[in-house]
C-alpha positions in Angstrom: 0.0 0.0 0.0 1.3 3.4 -0.9 2.1 5.8 1.9 -0.4 8.6 2.4 0.5 12.1 3.3 0.9 12.4 7.1 1.0 8.7 7.6 4.1 7.0 9.1 6.1 5.2 6.4 6.1 1.5 6.4 9.0 0.0 8.3 11.8 -1.9 6.7 14.7 -3.9 8.1 18.4 -3.1 7.7 19.7 -5.1 4.7 23.2 -6.1 3.9 24.0 -5.1 0.3 26.0 -7.3 -2.0 26.4 -4.9 -4.9 29.4 -2.9 -5.8 31.2 -5.8 -7.5 34.5 -5.2 -9.3 33.8 -3.6 -12.7 35.1 -5.5 -15.8 38.9 -5.3 -16.2 40.6 -5.1 -19.5 43.7 -6.6 -17.8 44.3 -8.2 -14.4 47.1 -6.2 -12.7 49.5 -8.7 -11.2 53.1 -8.4 -10.0 55.5 -11.2 -10.7 58.1 -12.2 -8.1 61.2 -12.7 -10.3 64.1 -12.6 -7.8 66.5 -15.3 -8.9 64.2 -16.8 -11.5 65.0 -17.5 -15.1 63.5 -15.2 -17.8 64.1 -15.5 -21.5 64.4 -12.5 -23.8 64.6 -13.1 -27.6 66.0 -10.1 -29.6 68.7 -7.6 -29.3 67.1 -4.3 -30.3 66.6 -1.1 -28.3 63.1 -2.3 -27.4 64.7 -5.4 -26.0 67.1 -3.3 -24.0 64.3 -1.5 -22.2 62.5 -4.8 -21.3 65.8 -6.2 -20.2 66.4 -3.3 -17.8 63.0 -3.9 -16.2 63.5 -7.6 -15.8 67.0 -7.1 -14.4 65.7 -4.5 -12.0 63.2 -7.1 -10.7 66.1 -9.4 -9.8 65.6 -12.0 -12.4 68.3 -14.1 -14.1 67.8 -12.9 -17.6 68.9 -14.9 -20.6 69.1 -12.9 -23.8 69.1 -14.8 -27.2 70.2 -12.6 -30.1 72.8 -12.8 -32.9 73.2 -9.0 -32.8 73.0 -6.6 -29.9 72.1 -2.9 -29.9 74.7 -0.7 -28.1 72.2 0.0 -25.4 71.6 -3.7 -24.7 75.3 -4.4 -24.8 76.0 -1.6 -22.2 73.2 -2.8 -19.9 74.6 -6.4 -20.0 78.0 -5.1 -19.0 76.5 -3.1 -16.1 74.2 -5.9 -14.9 77.0 -8.4 -14.6 75.8 -11.9 -13.6 72.1 -10.9 -13.8 72.2 -11.0 -17.6 73.6 -13.9 -19.6 74.1 -13.2 -23.4 73.7 -16.0 -25.9 75.0 -14.9 -29.4 72.5 -16.9 -31.4 68.8 -17.0 -32.2 66.4 -18.5 -29.7 65.3 -22.2 -29.8 62.1 -23.8 -28.3 64.2 -25.7 -25.8 65.5 -22.4 -24.4 62.1 -21.7 -22.9 62.0 -24.7 -20.6 61.7 -23.8 -16.9 61.4 -20.0 -17.6 59.2 -17.8 -15.5 58.5 -15.4 -18.4 59.3 -15.2 -22.1 59.7 -11.9 -23.9 60.2 -11.5 -27.6 61.4 -8.2 -29.1 60.6 -9.5 -32.6 59.6 -7.4 -35.6 58.5 -10.2 -38.0 54.9 -11.3 -37.3 55.4 -14.9 -38.3 58.5 -15.2 -36.1 56.6 -13.5 -33.2 53.7 -16.0 -33.6 56.2 -18.9 -33.5 57.9 -17.6 -30.4 54.5 -17.0 -28.7 53.3 -20.5 -29.6 56.5 -22.1 -28.3 56.3 -20.3 -25.0 52.7 -21.3 -24.5 53.5 -24.9 -25.3 56.2 -24.7 -22.6 53.6 -23.3 -20.1 55.5 -19.9 -20.0 53.6 -16.6 -19.9 54.7 -14.6 -23.0 54.9 -11.1 -24.2 55.8 -10.1 -27.8 56.6 -6.4 -27.9 54.0 -4.3 -29.6 52.0 -7.4 -30.8 49.0 -7.8 -28.4 47.7 -10.8 -30.3 50.7 -12.8 -29.2 50.8 -11.7 -25.6 49.6 -13.2 -22.3 50.6 -10.2 -20.4 51.5 -6.5 -21.0 54.0 -4.1 -19.7 52.4 -0.9 -18.3 53.8 2.4 -17.2 55.5 2.2 -13.9 55.9 4.5 -10.9 58.9 3.2 -8.9 59.2 3.7 -5.2 60.2 0.1 -4.7 59.1 -1.8 -2.7 56.1 0.5 -3.4 55.4 0.0 -7.2 52.5 1.3 -9.2 51.6 -0.1 -12.5 49.4 1.6 -15.1 47.8 0.0 -18.1 45.4 1.3 -20.9 45.3 -2.2 -22.5 47.4 -0.8 -25.3 44.6 1.6 -26.3 46.3 4.9 -25.4 50.0 4.6 -24.3 50.5 8.4 -24.3 47.5 8.7 -21.9 49.0 6.0 -19.7 52.3 8.0 -19.6 50.4 11.1 -18.6 48.7 9.3 -15.8 52.1 8.0 -14.7 53.5 11.5 -14.6 50.5 12.7 -12.6 51.0 9.9 -10.0 54.8 10.6 -10.0 54.0 14.2 -9.0 51.9 13.2 -5.9 53.8 10.3 -4.6 56.9 11.6 -2.7 60.3 9.9 -3.4 60.5 9.4 0.4 57.8 6.8 0.2 60.5 4.4 -0.9 62.0 4.5 2.6 58.6 4.0 4.3 57.9 1.0 2.1 61.3 -0.5 2.9 60.6 0.2 6.6 57.3 -1.6 6.4 59.0 -4.7 5.0 61.7 -4.6 7.6 59.3 -4.0 10.6 56.7 -6.6 9.7 58.5 -9.4 11.7 58.4 -7.2 14.8 54.7 -6.7 14.4 54.1 -10.4 13.9 56.1 -11.2 17.0 53.6 -9.1 19.1 50.9 -11.7 18.4 48.3 -9.1 17.7 44.9 -9.9 16.3 43.5 -8.4 13.0 42.4 -5.1 14.6 45.7 -4.6 16.4 47.8 -5.2 13.3 45.6 -2.9 11.2 45.8 -0.2 13.9 49.6 -0.5 13.9 49.8 0.0 10.1 47.2 2.8 10.2 49.5 4.7 12.6 52.5 3.9 10.5 50.7 5.2 7.4 49.6 8.4 9.1 53.3 9.1 9.9 54.3 8.3 6.3 51.7 10.7 4.9 52.5 13.5 7.4 56.3 13.3 7.0 56.9 11.5 3.7 60.5 12.7 3.4 61.6 11.8 6.9 63.5 8.6 7.2 61.6 6.2 9.5 64.0 5.1 12.3 64.2 2.7 15.2 62.8 5.3 17.6 59.5 5.5 15.7 59.4 1.8 15.2 59.7 1.2 19.0 57.1 3.8 19.8 54.6 2.3 17.4 55.3 -1.2 18.7 54.9 0.1 22.3 51.5 1.6 21.5 50.4 -1.6 19.8 51.5 -3.6 22.8 49.7 -1.3 25.2 46.5 -1.5 23.1 46.2 -5.3 23.1 43.8 -5.3 26.0 41.4 -3.1 24.0 41.8 -5.0 20.8 38.5 -7.0 21.0 36.5 -3.8 21.7 34.4 -2.4 18.9 33.8 1.2 18.1 31.3 3.4 16.4 32.1 6.4 14.2 29.5 8.7 12.8 30.8 9.9 9.4 29.5 12.7 7.2 29.3 11.5 3.6 28.7 15.0 2.3 26.0 15.9 -0.2 27.2 13.4 -2.9 30.4 14.4 -4.6 33.0 12.0 -3.2 35.8 14.6 -3.6 34.1 16.6 -0.9 34.8 13.9 1.7 37.3 14.8 4.4 40.6 12.9 4.6 39.5 11.6 8.0 36.2 10.3 6.6 38.1 8.4 3.9 40.4 7.0 6.5 37.5 5.8 8.6 35.8 4.2 5.6 39.1 2.4 4.8 39.3 1.0 8.4 35.7 0.0 8.8 34.5 -3.6 9.3 30.9 -2.6 8.8 29.3 0.4 7.1 25.7 1.3 8.0 24.6 3.8 5.4 21.6 5.8 4.5 19.6 6.1 1.2 21.0 9.6 0.7 24.6 8.4 0.6 25.9 8.5 -3.0 27.2 5.2 -4.4 30.5 6.9 -5.4 31.1 7.6 -1.7 30.3 4.1 -0.7 32.9 2.8 -3.2 35.6 4.4 -1.0 34.9 2.0 1.8 37.3 -0.9 2.4 36.3 -3.6 -0.1 36.2 -6.3 2.7 33.8 -4.2 4.8 30.2 -5.3 5.0 27.8 -2.6 3.8 24.3 -2.5 5.2 21.6 -0.2 4.0 19.7 1.2 7.0 17.7 3.7 4.8 15.6 6.4 6.2 13.7 8.5 3.6 10.8 10.8 4.2 7.4 9.3 3.2 9.0 6.0 2.1 9.6 2.6 3.8 12.2 3.3 6.4 14.2 1.4 9.0 13.2 2.3 12.5 15.7 4.3 14.4 15.6 1.9 17.3 16.5 -1.0 14.9 19.5 1.1 13.6 20.6 1.9 17.1 20.4 -1.8 18.2 22.3 -3.1 15.1 25.0 -0.5 15.5 25.5 -1.4 19.2 25.3 -5.2 18.6 28.0 -5.0 15.9 30.3 -2.9 18.0 29.9 -5.3 20.9 31.1 -8.0 18.6 34.3 -6.1 18.3 33.5 -4.6 14.9 34.6 -1.1 13.9 31.3 0.4 12.8 31.0 3.4 10.5 27.5 5.0 10.5 27.6 6.8 7.2 25.2 9.7 6.8 24.5 12.1 3.9 25.7 15.6 4.5 26.9 16.3 8.0 25.8 13.8 10.7 25.1 16.6 13.2 22.6 18.4 11.0 19.2 16.7 10.9 20.9 13.3 10.9 19.5 12.0 14.2 23.1 11.8 15.5 21.9 12.7 19.0 19.9 9.5 19.3 22.7 7.3 18.0 25.3 9.0 20.3 23.0 8.4 23.3 22.6 4.7 22.3 26.3 4.2 22.0 27.1 5.8 25.3 24.3 3.9 27.1 26.0 0.7 25.8 29.4 1.8 27.1 30.9 2.0 23.7 33.4 4.6 22.4 32.0 6.9 19.7 33.6 9.5 17.4 32.1 12.0 15.0 33.7 12.9 11.7 31.9 16.0 10.3 31.0 16.3 6.6 30.2 19.0 4.2 26.5 19.8 4.8 23.9 19.7 2.0 23.5 23.5 2.4 27.2 24.1 2.0 27.4 21.8 -1.0 24.4 23.6 -2.6 25.9 27.0 -2.0 29.2 26.0 -3.5 27.5 24.8 -6.7 25.5 28.0 -7.0 28.6 30.0 -6.2 26.6 32.2 -3.8 27.4 33.1 -0.2 24.7 32.2 2.3 25.6 35.3 4.3 26.1 38.8 2.9 26.9 42.1 4.5 24.0 43.8 2.6 21.4 41.0 2.6 21.9 38.3 5.2 23.4 38.7 8.7 21.9 35.4 9.9 21.8 31.8 8.6 19.2 29.4 9.8 18.6 25.7 9.2 15.1 24.3 9.7 13.3 21.0 8.9 10.0 20.9 7.2 9.3 17.4 8.3 8.1 16.5 11.8 7.9 13.0 13.3 4.4 12.6 11.8 5.5 13.6 8.3 3.7 16.9 8.5 5.0 20.5 8.8 6.4 21.0 12.4 4.0 23.1 14.5 6.7 24.8 16.5 8.5 26.7 13.8 9.4 30.3 14.6 7.5 32.1 11.9 8.9 35.5 12.9 12.4 34.2 12.3 11.4 32.6 9.0 10.0 36.0 7.8 13.2 37.8 8.7 14.4 39.6 5.5 18.0 39.8 6.9 18.3 36.0 7.1 19.1 33.2 4.7 17.0 30.1 5.4 17.8 26.5 4.4 14.9 24.1 4.5 15.6 20.4 4.8 13.1 17.7 3.7 10.8 20.3 2.2 9.0 18.7 -0.8 5.7 17.7 0.8 5.3 20.7 3.0 6.9 23.6 1.2 3.6 25.1 0.0 2.3 25.2 3.6 5.6 26.5 5.0 5.8 29.3 2.4 2.2 30.3 3.0 2.5 30.6 6.7 5.9 32.4 6.5 4.3 35.0 4.1 1.4 35.4 6.5 4.0 36.2 9.2 5.5 38.9 7.0 8.0 37.1 4.6 8.3 39.1 1.4 6.7 37.0 -1.4 9.3 38.2 -3.8 12.2 36.8 -1.7 14.5 34.7 -4.0 14.0 31.0 -3.4 15.8 28.1 -5.0 15.2 24.3 -4.8 18.2 22.1 -5.6 18.0 18.3 -6.1 20.9 16.0 -5.7 23.3 18.9 -4.9 26.9 18.3 -6.1 26.0 15.1 -7.9 26.1 14.7 -11.7 22.3 14.6 -11.8 22.0 17.9 -9.9 18.9 20.0 -10.9 17.8 23.4 -9.7 14.6 25.3 -9.8 14.8 29.1 -9.2 11.8 31.2 -8.4 10.5 33.4 -5.5 9.0 32.2 -2.3 5.5 32.8 -3.7 6.1 31.0 -7.1 8.4 28.2 -6.2 5.7 25.6 -5.3 4.1 25.9 -8.8 7.5 25.7 -10.5 8.5 22.7 -8.4 5.3 20.9 -9.2 5.8 21.5 -12.9 9.4 20.4 -12.8 8.6 17.1 -10.9 5.8 16.4 -13.4 7.8 17.3 -16.5 11.4 16.4 -15.8 11.1 13.6 -13.4 7.8 12.2 -14.6 6.9 10.6 -11.3 10.4 9.1 -10.6 12.4 10.1 -7.5 14.1 13.4 -8.1 16.7 12.8 -5.4 17.3 14.6 -2.1 15.9 18.1 -2.2 16.9 21.3 -0.3 15.2 24.7 -0.5 17.0 27.9 0.2 15.4 31.4 0.4 16.6 34.8 1.3 17.8 38.0 -0.5 21.4 36.8 -0.4 20.4 34.3 -3.0 19.7 37.1 -5.5 23.4 37.1 -6.1 23.1 33.6 -7.7 23.5 33.3 -11.4 20.0 31.9 -11.9 18.4 35.1 -10.5 20.8 37.4 -12.3 19.9 35.8 -15.6 16.2 36.0 -14.7 16.6 39.7 -13.9 18.3 40.4 -17.2 15.5 38.6 -19.0 12.8 40.6 -17.2 14.7 43.9 -18.0 14.9 42.9 -21.7 11.1 42.2 -21.7 10.4 45.5 -20.0 12.5 47.5 -22.5 10.9 45.7 -25.4 7.4 46.5 -24.0 8.4 50.2 -23.8 9.4 50.1 -27.4 
């Protein structure tokens, strides 16, 4: 049965979501361990020299089969010493036996096909340079901070684009990360010796990572290692205790998340999220984390708040790190107070990570200040949705009629007409600029600009025409004379002025 205006929405239960599977991959990115293993390279050209440099850098025992060597390859072989063995002849099928990889720098298609077929017959993964049809794997662009290594592939479609991406990543990954990655490898046995559980180990590496990000060019030393180990040892008694973090997901654009919000999502065991959380934000959570929809939407089937509180507490008591992910800022019309109280009553630790509010996101997209020295000395947030789904009866109508304020109305769609009518009765200027924004900061964002007196009719028309009965997404309404600075109203004023001039002849 459809919900009727004013009726409580039908309840639904929290539901674990199994979507968000890995999208199709043109190539599977893998990293071969080649230290001390035999690799065969057929060909002596400059192209062969570059592949030989990569393979030698990975620690392989490289065997090069070529009747003629380019100067570059000959020089590399001299510098590499015992890591490269030269065979002054063409390759033969028996040369491939026992190889970890086979690489052919071969111009002739027929010869390349023969090399590829021989390698596959020997069970050896093969790459023939610049001939994808003969390849089992591809070489991508590389960012080298070994043991931190980043590989980039465009599946051969756009090598120049891949190189540009590599250059971009090079610019944002400090050279000092090489030392941190080396320290991680060296310190791992010390961490293992502590006998920590999953959470304890993860917490150690999270602290390690924070230090690396904060001081990327500082060399990690034994003092830092001992301090981190001491903290991990001291925290063992708390390891089985869960936690709850309320995290603001922002209005939708994942780039508006705070760094701390991303870090909490990456550390979560369970993410309890609302309907208003954009899928792109949820994609940033740790892949292994369970993601459970505990949706609450006005006038639609919703999970009961008591059920959400109980699930949140139960999971945390099981030792899980629970992230309660909310659209916008959790402390603005997000029922955070009830969830904080539930956590505290259960004796659980709770933290709040603020987010960009829907109002801030909307203002940023309109490029308009919500406060203005000439038009708005006050900013007020109100909800147009009470517990019973109707307009709240205790709104301050005098404050809503204040021409020196900018007002942001949350959950306004069903009750905006009534709210605007009562505010105008209390003295709100009917010509006050008003703007509704759907799905603020998301690709599907849509705005309707009008005045307080005309916005309801424009909204009804937009929902009927553009959305045709489908869900238009989360809506926010803002009104106040500061909004007159927005481009939508400036354009409208210009159009009105043009019409008036035309009418005057």
